[in-house]
C-alpha positions in Angstrom: -56.3 115.5 19.5 -60.2 114.8 20.6 -60.8 110.9 20.4 -64.0 109.0 19.0 -65.2 105.9 19.6 -67.5 104.5 17.1 -69.4 100.7 16.8 -69.7 99.1 13.5 -67.2 101.9 11.9 -66.4 99.8 8.3 -69.3 100.2 6.6 -72.9 102.4 6.7 -73.8 105.5 8.6 -70.7 104.2 10.8 -68.2 104.4 8.1 -69.8 107.6 7.0 -69.8 109.0 10.5 -66.1 108.1 11.2 -65.1 109.4 7.9 -66.4 112.8 9.0 -65.1 112.9 12.5 -61.2 112.0 10.9 -61.5 114.9 8.6 -62.4 117.0 11.4 -58.8 115.7 12.7 -60.2 113.7 15.7 -58.7 110.3 17.1 -60.3 107.4 15.8 -61.9 104.2 17.2 -63.8 101.5 15.8 -64.3 98.0 16.2 -66.2 95.2 13.2 -66.2 91.6 13.3 -64.7 91.6 9.7 -60.8 91.8 9.9 -60.6 92.2 6.1 -62.8 95.6 6.4 -60.8 96.8 9.2 -57.6 96.0 7.7 -59.0 98.4 4.6 -59.9 101.1 6.8 -57.1 101.3 8.5 -54.8 101.7 4.9 -57.4 104.2 4.1 -57.2 106.3 7.4 -53.2 106.0 7.1 -53.2 107.5 3.3 -55.6 110.1 3.5 -55.4 111.5 7.5 -51.6 110.1 8.3 -51.9 112.9 11.7 -54.6 110.9 12.9 -54.0 108.4 15.3 -56.3 104.9 15.3 -57.1 102.0 17.2 -59.2 99.1 14.8 -60.1 96.3 16.5 -62.4 93.1 16.0 -64.9 92.5 17.6 -68.5 90.6 18.1 -70.2 93.5 19.4 -73.3 90.7 20.5 -70.5 88.8 23.2 -70.5 90.8 26.4 -67.1 89.9 27.1 -65.8 91.0 23.3 -67.0 94.2 23.4 -65.6 94.8 27.3 -62.0 93.7 25.8 -62.5 96.2 23.3 -63.4 99.0 25.6 -60.8 98.2 28.1 -58.3 97.8 25.4 -59.2 101.0 24.0 -58.8 102.7 27.4 -55.2 101.7 27.7 -54.4 102.3 23.9 -56.0 105.8 23.7 -57.5 107.0 27.0 -60.8 107.8 27.4 -62.8 109.2 24.1 -64.5 112.6 24.2 -67.5 110.9 21.7 -68.8 107.2 21.9 -71.6 106.4 19.2 -73.2 103.7 19.8 -73.9 102.5 15.8 -73.8 98.6 15.9 -76.7 97.3 14.8 -78.3 94.2 12.8 -81.8 93.8 11.4 -83.6 90.7 10.9 -86.9 91.1 9.4 -90.4 89.2 10.5 -92.7 88.7 12.9 -93.0 87.9 16.8 -94.5 84.7 16.2 -92.5 83.3 13.5 -88.8 84.9 13.3 -86.3 82.2 13.9 -85.3 81.3 18.0 -82.3 83.2 18.1 -83.8 86.4 16.1 -84.7 87.9 19.6 -81.1 87.4 21.3 -78.9 88.3 18.1 -80.9 91.6 18.0 -80.8 92.6 21.8 -77.4 91.7 21.9 -76.2 93.7 19.1 -78.5 97.0 18.8 -78.5 97.2 22.5 -76.5 95.5 25.1 -73.4 96.2 22.6 -73.9 100.2 23.9 -75.3 99.1 27.2 -71.4 97.7 28.1 -69.5 99.4 25.9 -70.9 103.0 27.6 -70.7 101.4 31.4 -67.4 100.1 30.3 -66.0 103.7 29.4 -68.6 106.1 31.8 -66.3 106.5 34.7 -63.6 108.0 32.6 -66.2 110.5 31.5 -67.7 111.2 34.5 -64.0 111.8 36.0 -63.0 114.3 33.8 -66.8 115.9 33.9 -67.3 115.7 29.9 -68.4 114.3 26.9 -71.0 113.3 24.5 -73.0 109.9 23.4 -74.6 109.2 20.3 -76.9 106.3 20.4 -78.0 105.6 16.9 -81.7 104.6 17.3 -83.8 104.4 14.5 -87.7 105.1 13.4 -88.4 101.8 14.7 -87.9 103.2 18.1 -90.8 104.9 17.9 -93.1 103.0 15.1 -94.0 99.4 15.2 -93.7 97.6 11.9 -95.1 95.1 11.2 -92.4 93.1 9.6 -89.9 94.4 12.5 -90.8 92.0 15.4 -87.4 91.7 18.0 -85.3 94.6 15.9 -88.0 97.3 16.8 -88.1 96.2 20.7 -84.3 96.3 20.4 -84.8 99.9 19.0 -87.6 100.9 21.2 -85.2 99.6 24.3 -82.0 101.4 22.9 -84.1 104.9 22.9 -85.2 104.4 26.3 -81.2 103.5 27.4 -80.4 106.9 25.7 -83.3 108.9 27.9 -82.0 107.2 31.2 -78.3 108.3 30.2 -79.3 111.9 29.8 -81.1 112.2 33.3 -77.9 110.3 34.8 -75.4 112.0 33.4 -77.1 115.7 32.5 -75.3 116.5 36.2 -72.0 115.2 35.4 -71.6 117.3 31.9 -72.0 114.6 29.8 -74.1 114.6 26.9 -76.8 112.1 25.5 -78.3 112.6 21.9 -80.6 109.8 20.2 -80.5 109.6 16.5 -83.6 108.2 15.1 -83.1 107.7 11.5 -85.6 106.4 8.4 -84.3 104.4 5.7 -80.7 105.0 4.8 -78.7 104.2 2.0 -76.7 101.5 3.3 -76.4 98.1 2.0 -79.2 96.8 4.0 -81.2 98.2 1.2 -79.0 97.5 -1.8 -81.8 94.8 -2.8 -84.7 97.0 -2.7 -84.5 98.3 -6.4 -85.4 102.0 -4.9 -84.1 105.0 -6.6 -81.6 107.0 -4.1 -83.7 109.6 -3.4 -86.2 107.4 -1.1 -83.3 107.3 1.2 -81.1 109.2 3.4 -77.9 109.9 2.4 -75.9 108.3 5.6 -72.9 111.3 4.9 -75.9 114.0 6.1 -76.5 111.7 9.2 -72.7 111.6 9.7 -72.9 116.0 9.4 -75.9 116.3 11.6 -74.5 114.3 14.6 -70.9 116.9 14.0 -72.9 119.7 14.2 -74.7 118.7 17.4 -71.7 117.8 18.4 -70.8 121.1 18.1 -73.3 123.2 19.6 -72.4 124.8 23.3 -71.6 122.5 26.2 -75.1 123.8 27.7 -76.9 122.7 24.9 -78.1 119.4 23.8 -80.6 118.1 21.0 -82.0 115.3 23.2 -82.9 113.2 20.1 -84.1 113.8 16.6 -86.2 112.1 14.1 -84.3 111.9 10.1 -86.8 110.8 7.3 -86.1 110.9 3.8 -88.0 114.1 2.3 -90.3 111.3 0.5 -91.3 109.6 3.8 -90.9 106.2 5.4 -90.6 103.1 3.0 -93.4 100.7 3.7 
C-alpha cells in the first residue's frame, strides 16, 4: 500500500489533501498540535476508510525536537513514506518594522524549519529506495512581497528556495520535488474576511492537483505551479 505523510493534516489544505489520498487508498500519517482534532480525524478515517493504515501524532512542528521525533516514530510505525507533503504553516500579519518580537522565529520555525527537519529525517530511506515525491506547500507570498506579509513572506520565499535546492540534489535519485504556490484559499485563515467564496480557491482543487502531479510518469515533474482564484489576488 502506498503511503503519504503530511504535516498539519487536520484542517484546511492539509486536510483536503489527506482525505483525497485516503480515498485513493494511501496509508496516512499526519501531525498537528490539537489533539482533539487529531482524535476526530482518526475516527473519521477509521469509519470511512477502514482498510487505510494511519499514524497520527500530536506534534508542535515549530519545535525541532518534536518534528524530528515525529519523523522517527513515523519510520518505525509506517516505514519510509512514498510522499512527503510539507504543509504546516502559520501566518502572522505585520510589517517587518512593527511585527512582534517572536513573529520571525515563529513563522520561520513553523513554515520552513519543520519542512527542513522532517525531510532530512525521511530522505535517507527515499534515497536508498530510489523513489519518492516531496511536495512543499509554498504560497504566492513565495514570489510576491505583500505589504503586510513581513516574516511570513520571508519564510515562504525561503521555502521555495528549499524546494529548488532539493530538486537539484535529488533528481538523480529519482525523487521528484514540486512547489505548490496557492493564492487565497478557502480555509480558516480567511473566515473573518466576509468575502464571497468565489474569491477563494477550493482546497479540494489543490488536493486534486497534487494527486494528478503524483500520477504523472516518474520521468516527468511539475517543478512549481502558481494557483490563484480566477478573479486574482486579494489585497
